[in-house]
C-alpha positions as CSV (number, residue, x, y, z in Angstrom):
1,X,48.5,104.8,89.3
2,X,50.0,101.6,91.6
3,X,51.6,99.1,89.8
4,X,50.6,95.4,90.0
5,X,53.4,93.1,91.8
6,X,55.5,91.2,90.0
7,X,54.7,87.1,90.7
8,X,57.2,85.4,92.0
9,X,59.8,83.2,90.0
10,X,59.2,79.4,90.0
11,X,61.6,77.6,91.6
12,X,64.1,76.0,89.2
13,X,64.0,72.1,89.0
14,X,66.9,71.4,91.6
15,X,65.5,73.4,94.1
16,X,61.8,71.8,93.4
17,X,63.6,68.4,94.1
18,X,65.6,69.1,97.1
19,X,62.7,70.6,98.5
20,X,60.6,67.8,98.0
21,X,63.3,65.6,99.2
22,X,63.3,67.5,102.2
23,X,59.8,67.3,103.3
24,X,59.7,63.7,102.4
25,X,62.5,62.9,105.4
26,X,60.6,61.8,108.1
27,X,62.0,62.7,111.8
28,X,64.9,59.7,112.8
29,X,67.3,59.1,115.7
30,X,70.7,60.9,115.5
31,X,73.1,57.9,114.4
32,X,75.8,56.5,116.5
33,X,77.8,57.6,117.9
34,X,75.1,60.3,119.1
35,X,72.8,59.6,121.9
36,X,69.9,61.7,122.7
37,X,70.4,62.5,126.6
38,X,67.4,65.4,127.3
39,X,64.4,66.6,126.3
40,X,63.2,69.5,128.2
41,X,60.6,71.7,128.5
42,X,61.4,75.1,129.2
43,X,58.7,78.2,129.1
44,X,59.2,81.3,127.2
45,X,62.7,79.7,126.3
46,X,65.2,83.0,125.0
47,X,68.2,81.5,124.6
48,X,71.0,79.2,125.4
49,X,74.6,79.0,125.4
50,X,77.5,76.2,126.5
51,X,80.2,76.3,128.7
52,X,82.6,74.0,130.8
53,X,82.9,72.1,134.2
54,X,85.8,74.1,136.1
55,X,86.7,70.4,137.5
56,X,86.5,67.9,133.9
57,X,85.9,70.1,131.3
58,X,82.1,68.5,130.6
59,X,80.1,70.0,128.3
60,X,77.4,72.4,130.1
61,X,74.5,74.4,128.8
62,X,73.3,77.7,130.3
63,X,69.2,78.2,129.2
64,X,67.6,81.2,129.5
65,X,63.9,81.5,130.1
66,X,60.9,84.4,131.2
67,X,60.9,82.4,134.5
68,X,64.9,82.4,134.9
69,X,68.4,80.9,134.1
70,X,68.8,76.9,134.2
71,X,72.3,75.0,133.8
72,X,72.3,71.3,132.7
73,X,75.1,69.0,132.6
74,X,75.1,68.0,129.0
75,X,76.3,64.6,129.8
76,X,73.6,63.4,131.2
77,X,70.5,66.2,130.8
78,X,70.3,66.7,134.0
79,X,69.4,70.4,135.6
80,X,72.3,71.2,138.1
81,X,71.5,74.6,138.8
82,X,68.4,77.3,139.1
83,X,68.3,81.1,139.3
84,X,64.5,81.7,139.4
85,X,65.4,85.3,140.0
86,X,68.2,86.9,137.8
87,X,69.3,90.2,138.1
88,X,67.1,92.2,135.6
89,X,69.7,94.4,134.5
90,X,71.8,91.4,133.1
91,X,69.5,89.0,133.4
92,X,67.8,88.4,129.5
93,X,70.8,88.5,126.8
94,X,69.9,91.8,125.2
95,X,70.8,93.8,128.7
96,X,74.3,93.6,127.3
97,X,75.7,94.3,124.4
98,X,77.9,90.8,123.9
99,X,74.5,88.7,124.8
100,X,75.7,87.0,127.6
101,X,74.5,85.9,130.8
102,X,76.1,85.2,134.3
103,X,76.7,81.7,134.8
104,X,75.5,80.2,137.8
105,X,76.5,77.1,140.4
106,X,80.1,75.4,139.3
107,X,80.3,78.5,136.3
108,X,79.4,81.5,139.0
109,X,81.5,84.6,137.9
110,X,81.7,83.5,134.6
111,X,79.7,84.7,131.7
112,X,78.3,82.8,129.0
113,X,77.4,83.7,125.6
114,X,73.5,83.0,125.1
115,X,72.2,82.1,121.1
116,X,68.6,83.1,120.6
117,X,65.4,85.2,120.4
118,X,68.2,88.3,120.1
119,X,70.5,87.0,118.2
120,X,74.0,85.3,118.4
121,X,74.9,81.8,116.4
122,X,76.2,78.8,118.3
123,X,78.8,75.9,116.1
124,X,77.3,74.5,113.1
125,X,80.3,72.0,112.1
126,X,82.8,70.1,114.3
127,X,85.9,69.5,113.5
128,X,85.8,65.8,112.8
129,X,83.0,66.3,109.9
130,X,79.9,66.6,111.2
131,X,77.5,69.3,110.2
132,X,74.5,70.7,111.8
133,X,71.8,73.1,109.9
134,X,68.2,74.5,110.4
135,X,66.1,74.4,107.3
136,X,62.6,75.5,106.4
137,X,60.8,74.0,103.3
138,X,57.7,74.1,104.2
139,X,57.5,77.9,106.4
140,X,57.4,78.6,109.4
141,X,58.2,75.1,110.4
142,X,62.1,74.5,110.7
143,X,63.3,71.4,110.7
144,X,67.3,70.4,111.9
145,X,69.5,68.4,110.0
146,X,72.6,66.5,111.1
147,X,75.1,65.1,108.5
148,X,78.6,63.9,107.5
149,X,78.2,65.1,103.9
150,X,79.2,68.8,104.2
151,X,75.7,70.2,104.1
152,X,73.2,71.2,101.8
153,X,72.3,70.0,99.4
154,X,72.3,66.3,100.6
155,X,72.5,64.4,97.2
156,X,72.8,60.8,99.2
157,X,69.5,58.7,100.7
158,X,68.2,60.4,104.0
159,X,69.7,58.1,107.0
160,X,73.0,57.4,105.6
161,X,75.0,60.6,105.5
162,X,72.4,63.3,106.8
163,X,69.6,62.6,109.0
164,X,66.6,64.9,110.0
165,X,66.7,65.0,114.0
166,X,63.6,67.5,115.0
167,X,61.5,69.3,113.5
168,X,60.0,72.5,115.3
169,X,56.4,72.1,113.9
170,X,55.0,72.9,117.7
171,X,57.2,75.9,119.0
172,X,59.8,78.3,117.1
173,X,63.5,77.2,116.8
174,X,65.7,79.6,119.1
175,X,69.0,77.8,118.5
176,X,70.6,74.9,117.3
177,X,74.8,73.9,117.0
178,X,77.5,71.3,118.5
179,X,78.8,72.4,121.7
180,X,82.5,74.1,121.3
181,X,84.4,70.7,122.1
182,X,81.9,69.2,119.6
183,X,80.5,66.5,121.7
184,X,77.3,67.8,122.4
185,X,74.2,69.0,119.8
186,X,71.7,71.2,121.5
187,X,68.1,72.2,120.3
188,X,66.5,74.7,121.6
189,X,62.7,76.0,120.7
190,X,60.9,78.4,122.6
191,X,58.9,75.7,124.8
192,X,61.8,72.9,125.5
193,X,65.4,72.3,124.9
194,X,66.9,68.6,123.5
195,X,70.2,67.5,123.9
196,X,72.5,64.5,122.5
197,X,76.2,64.0,123.5
198,X,78.8,61.8,122.2
199,X,80.4,61.8,125.6
200,X,82.9,58.9,125.3
201,X,84.5,60.6,122.6
202,X,85.5,63.7,124.7
203,X,88.9,64.8,124.1
C-alpha cells in the first residue's frame, strides 16, 4: 500500500518574516556610486563572462546566445564586437570542459569563462564590501539584491544597506555577479542583459 507523502513543515516565524520583507521590497535604483549603463535585449541568451580590455584594463562582457556572441564595453554599455556565426565546436559553453568560449574583437585569441544556463558562476562579493545575491521568495521569479551588510538576512531597512535592483519576473535568470575588478555588475536573463558600473572607482 502506497504511503501518503508527509506534509511540508511550515516555515519558522523568522523565515516567514524574512520572506515577507523580501516580497515587500520594491525594485529601486542601485545606490551611488553604481550607475546603470545598459539594458539590452538578447534573445536566447545562454550565459555571460567577463574579460579585461588589453589596452586599458576596463571591463568587457562577453554575451553568448543562440544567435551568436556579442562583446560589450561595461563602462559605456556599448556593443563593440559581434560574431553571428561562431565555430559550432566551441561556440557554446558546454561544448568544452571548462565552460569557456572564444573571445572576439579586442580579446580575440583568448578564452572567456561563461556563467549561465550550463553552470559556472560570477563573483558575488567585492573587496570593499559589496554583495550581490539572487533570492526567490516567490518561485520561479528571482530577485537580485545588492547590499553592504554582508548579505541575508538583511535586518536593516530596504534602501539603506540593501537594495532590490532587479526582478526577473518575465524571463529566467541566467547569471548575476560582479566583474573580477569589482567595478561592474551584470545581470543576465534568458532575454536580456543589464549592466551597472562604478567606473570612477576603477583601480
